[in-house]
Legacy VTK file of the C-alpha trace (Angstrom):
# vtk DataFile Version 3.0
C-alpha trace
ASCII
DATASET POLYDATA
POINTS 332 float
152.065 128.978 151.776
152.291 125.210 152.248
149.384 123.650 154.115
151.615 121.579 156.394
151.992 124.612 158.684
148.219 125.022 159.100
146.504 123.232 161.986
142.949 121.899 162.261
141.770 125.257 163.661
143.048 127.049 160.520
145.946 128.716 162.336
148.875 129.335 159.973
152.253 129.002 161.680
154.706 131.517 160.265
156.846 132.142 163.365
159.511 129.654 164.490
161.468 129.899 167.727
164.685 127.880 167.797
166.571 127.218 171.023
170.319 127.016 170.368
171.339 125.746 173.793
169.967 124.623 177.135
172.860 126.290 178.934
172.609 129.725 180.532
174.858 132.027 182.540
171.904 133.018 184.755
169.771 130.815 187.011
166.392 132.566 186.990
164.018 131.015 189.514
160.974 130.933 187.203
163.012 129.338 184.416
165.302 126.833 186.110
164.584 124.565 189.099
166.610 125.398 192.219
168.395 122.050 191.958
169.275 122.733 188.323
167.978 121.090 185.166
169.047 117.842 183.556
170.683 119.010 180.337
170.948 117.009 177.152
174.307 115.426 176.273
176.298 117.516 173.803
175.861 114.871 171.108
172.077 115.352 171.315
172.259 119.101 170.631
171.700 120.306 167.063
174.833 121.297 165.160
174.849 124.566 163.224
174.253 122.661 159.982
171.278 120.860 161.554
169.816 124.120 162.842
170.076 125.552 159.336
168.624 122.475 157.647
165.588 122.361 159.951
165.081 126.115 159.694
165.231 125.967 155.887
162.533 123.286 155.815
160.186 125.539 157.784
161.024 128.604 155.676
160.407 126.609 152.496
156.910 125.862 153.808
156.052 129.446 154.774
157.783 130.525 157.990
158.609 134.233 157.720
160.160 134.904 161.132
162.723 133.023 163.213
163.682 133.956 166.762
166.766 132.419 168.364
166.480 131.613 172.047
168.051 129.455 174.752
169.148 129.061 177.510
171.318 131.925 176.461
171.818 131.601 172.687
174.995 133.679 172.644
176.750 131.161 174.897
177.238 128.862 171.901
180.759 129.159 170.534
179.372 128.845 167.013
176.535 131.332 167.554
178.020 133.680 164.952
178.107 130.880 162.382
174.458 130.008 163.028
173.450 133.658 162.727
175.367 134.082 159.481
173.899 130.914 157.933
170.314 131.774 158.926
170.778 135.286 157.558
170.974 133.752 154.059
167.333 132.651 154.319
164.483 134.943 153.208
163.204 135.414 156.740
163.118 138.007 159.514
165.661 137.095 162.203
165.345 138.101 165.858
166.957 137.053 169.120
166.101 136.750 172.804
169.057 137.213 175.134
169.846 138.014 178.752
172.330 140.599 177.378
175.157 139.518 179.697
177.546 139.149 176.742
175.618 140.779 173.921
178.195 143.541 173.448
180.493 140.975 171.790
177.897 140.336 169.072
176.765 143.842 168.126
178.571 143.791 164.766
177.413 140.231 163.991
173.784 141.077 164.766
173.955 144.079 162.473
175.633 142.118 159.683
172.868 139.504 159.930
170.116 142.152 159.711
168.850 141.445 163.224
167.018 144.526 164.463
164.682 143.083 167.078
166.187 141.997 170.379
164.271 140.844 173.445
166.163 141.171 176.717
165.150 139.507 179.955
165.269 141.898 182.919
162.979 141.169 185.863
164.063 143.950 188.208
165.599 147.412 188.101
167.025 146.790 191.557
170.479 145.169 191.599
169.799 143.173 194.768
166.512 141.808 193.437
168.165 141.009 190.116
170.766 138.969 191.951
168.081 137.210 194.002
166.018 136.116 190.993
168.914 135.293 188.640
171.262 133.961 191.346
173.985 135.978 189.595
175.445 139.474 190.028
175.258 140.876 186.483
172.734 143.706 186.814
175.068 146.585 185.949
176.430 144.807 182.884
172.976 143.857 181.613
171.620 147.372 182.094
174.613 148.931 180.298
174.154 146.523 177.412
170.469 147.406 177.098
171.414 151.064 176.779
174.067 150.138 174.234
171.606 148.143 172.126
169.261 151.138 172.054
172.114 153.487 171.166
173.190 151.150 168.352
169.723 151.362 166.810
168.202 148.021 167.828
164.508 147.671 168.653
164.649 146.520 172.257
161.894 144.811 174.204
162.521 144.238 177.900
160.793 141.133 179.228
159.904 141.228 182.931
158.190 138.273 184.592
156.132 139.694 187.450
155.881 137.770 190.731
153.615 139.033 193.485
155.487 140.142 196.568
158.799 140.226 194.744
158.870 142.705 191.857
155.248 143.795 191.398
156.157 146.987 193.264
158.369 147.926 190.288
155.609 148.178 187.671
155.633 151.981 187.738
159.448 152.128 187.757
159.551 149.971 184.630
156.973 152.144 182.882
158.861 155.298 183.865
161.891 153.781 182.149
160.030 154.325 178.857
159.693 158.071 179.397
163.086 158.886 177.893
164.132 155.475 176.597
162.619 154.181 173.357
162.084 150.597 174.519
159.043 148.431 175.067
158.733 146.927 178.536
156.680 143.732 178.437
155.181 142.463 181.673
154.731 138.688 181.544
152.374 136.751 183.774
154.179 134.115 185.843
153.614 130.809 184.015
153.841 127.205 185.262
156.697 124.962 184.161
158.396 121.959 185.660
160.282 122.821 188.829
159.546 126.559 189.025
157.179 126.245 192.020
154.419 128.101 190.241
151.482 129.227 192.321
148.604 131.267 190.936
148.684 133.372 194.097
152.121 134.638 192.987
150.838 135.720 189.593
150.276 139.388 188.744
147.434 139.579 186.230
146.862 141.998 183.376
144.095 143.597 185.477
146.505 144.136 188.379
149.024 145.768 186.071
146.535 148.117 184.413
144.904 149.055 187.725
148.321 149.960 189.143
149.159 151.970 186.029
145.877 153.928 185.987
146.042 154.625 189.719
149.449 156.226 189.256
149.264 157.924 185.846
145.448 158.384 185.591
143.315 156.886 182.841
143.528 159.845 180.472
147.315 159.428 180.129
147.112 155.736 179.277
147.044 155.183 175.510
145.991 151.839 174.055
148.153 151.029 171.039
147.160 148.899 168.087
148.484 145.356 168.433
150.323 143.745 165.555
148.787 140.750 163.825
149.305 137.565 165.891
150.730 139.663 168.726
150.939 137.939 172.105
150.839 141.220 173.990
148.375 143.999 174.702
150.250 147.212 174.004
150.073 150.609 175.732
152.031 153.754 176.293
151.917 156.777 178.559
151.129 160.029 176.781
154.295 161.810 175.544
156.597 158.933 176.576
159.184 157.796 174.016
158.722 154.116 174.687
155.796 151.852 175.447
154.786 148.904 177.594
152.802 145.739 177.081
151.277 142.834 178.954
151.545 139.168 177.976
148.637 137.430 179.673
149.152 133.776 178.765
147.496 132.650 182.010
144.470 134.893 182.547
143.740 135.801 178.924
145.473 133.380 176.523
145.921 134.357 172.892
145.621 130.839 171.473
143.064 131.731 168.774
145.675 133.702 166.823
148.771 131.677 167.738
151.212 131.315 164.832
154.199 130.039 166.851
156.172 126.818 166.872
159.193 125.906 168.974
162.224 123.721 168.372
164.255 122.754 171.410
168.046 122.664 171.361
167.945 118.875 171.091
165.758 118.997 168.005
162.278 118.381 169.397
159.344 120.212 167.824
156.782 121.632 170.266
153.516 122.917 168.843
152.653 124.792 172.055
154.663 126.272 174.905
152.348 124.700 177.482
152.109 121.249 175.947
154.340 118.379 177.062
153.962 116.748 173.640
157.080 116.784 171.452
158.122 115.348 168.094
161.694 114.265 167.364
162.984 115.995 164.234
166.690 115.484 164.857
166.790 111.678 164.735
164.982 111.638 161.400
167.210 114.405 160.028
170.352 112.539 161.073
169.033 109.441 159.331
169.014 111.457 156.115
165.248 111.451 155.809
162.838 114.395 155.280
161.090 115.833 158.334
158.102 117.359 156.560
155.646 114.622 157.513
156.606 114.906 161.200
156.073 118.658 161.099
152.664 118.269 159.480
151.502 115.621 161.953
152.699 117.639 164.965
150.901 120.780 163.833
147.710 118.831 163.133
147.763 117.610 166.730
147.979 121.113 168.213
145.267 121.701 170.815
142.895 124.626 170.552
143.951 126.153 173.871
147.145 126.072 175.957
148.079 122.413 175.578
144.514 121.373 176.491
144.724 123.280 179.783
141.813 125.457 178.742
140.744 126.549 182.232
142.576 128.016 185.221
141.577 124.959 187.235
143.385 122.689 184.800
146.375 125.033 184.772
146.551 124.776 188.565
146.693 120.980 188.337
150.345 120.216 189.042
150.179 116.807 187.358
149.388 118.510 184.059
152.013 121.245 183.816
154.759 119.295 185.610
154.853 116.866 182.670
156.274 119.683 180.565
159.941 120.653 180.515
161.475 123.371 182.638
161.540 126.635 180.696
165.312 126.590 180.210
165.125 123.346 178.219
162.176 124.538 176.129
163.606 127.835 174.960
162.270 131.299 175.771
LINES 1 333
332 0 1 2 3 4 5 6 7 8 9 10 11 12 13 14 15 16 17 18 19 20 21 22 23 24 25 26 27 28 29 30 31 32 33 34 35 36 37 38 39 40 41 42 43 44 45 46 47 48 49 50 51 52 53 54 55 56 57 58 59 60 61 62 63 64 65 66 67 68 69 70 71 72 73 74 75 76 77 78 79 80 81 82 83 84 85 86 87 88 89 90 91 92 93 94 95 96 97 98 99 100 101 102 103 104 105 106 107 108 109 110 111 112 113 114 115 116 117 118 119 120 121 122 123 124 125 126 127 128 129 130 131 132 133 134 135 136 137 138 139 140 141 142 143 144 145 146 147 148 149 150 151 152 153 154 155 156 157 158 159 160 161 162 163 164 165 166 167 168 169 170 171 172 173 174 175 176 177 178 179 180 181 182 183 184 185 186 187 188 189 190 191 192 193 194 195 196 197 198 199 200 201 202 203 204 205 206 207 208 209 210 211 212 213 214 215 216 217 218 219 220 221 222 223 224 225 226 227 228 229 230 231 232 233 234 235 236 237 238 239 240 241 242 243 244 245 246 247 248 249 250 251 252 253 254 255 256 257 258 259 260 261 262 263 264 265 266 267 268 269 270 271 272 273 274 275 276 277 278 279 280 281 282 283 284 285 286 287 288 289 290 291 292 293 294 295 296 297 298 299 300 301 302 303 304 305 306 307 308 309 310 311 312 313 314 315 316 317 318 319 320 321 322 323 324 325 326 327 328 329 330 331
């Protein structure tokens, strides 16, 4: 593998997340500010050829997995073209979606060898779903999750837990895995620009496991082996078809084994989800010049821990995390 994807802490970056759009048909409170987000002009968004060209550069240097995100990636009218072009690369393709319109793309996903789909679903209660997404699509999303499972996709359900809102649904989500072969992933509430993050609202990995053990008992909780570079701690309940996991980016960050890079829909390379630092790939690409040196420099500048917010005290400093984008303009 090329050394340009290796940082100064010897982390090799083989996983690229590409945001296709900043637009979304939901308005999740932890992702988008209540007043909305300032979106990039259409002319600043990568075309499908530019997405492919940038992706190919990273694959040529050793990236083995690409996940497409947004916004909602399937809102792009040329989403099928992007999927088909990326499917020609020797790389594992995956997608993160809110599943509102995923039924239209089942055949395309299959044709492009996409097996792994992450679906955002923060509540199993229709009223709560509407409150957090500001949209009334719960029934459609839930039906599409069941359809993805029935069609043979590996489905991970991402649920951001917020204390006092949906933390009372932890057991309900885990029970969902009894007969349904999905992985529910509980994600700690993370700070981004405009999402009114407060550590008091966060549900930690300890809270989640304590709740689980109190209900199911410790002897029924099985610790699963985590995959290499996995961001989650994985578990299942004895005899359940599915599993559950916890992503603890706040209380127990996984920076030491991070192999992820992000490209925003307007062609900015981010070496860390929490860092406000970005490098412009798109302008250089449009000038007909190679982007390799920008990629190498950006990766070399990657901090050891969470965009240099290596303590909870720093993370709670609004001036630090408010310099970053809102989540919708970063890409999930």
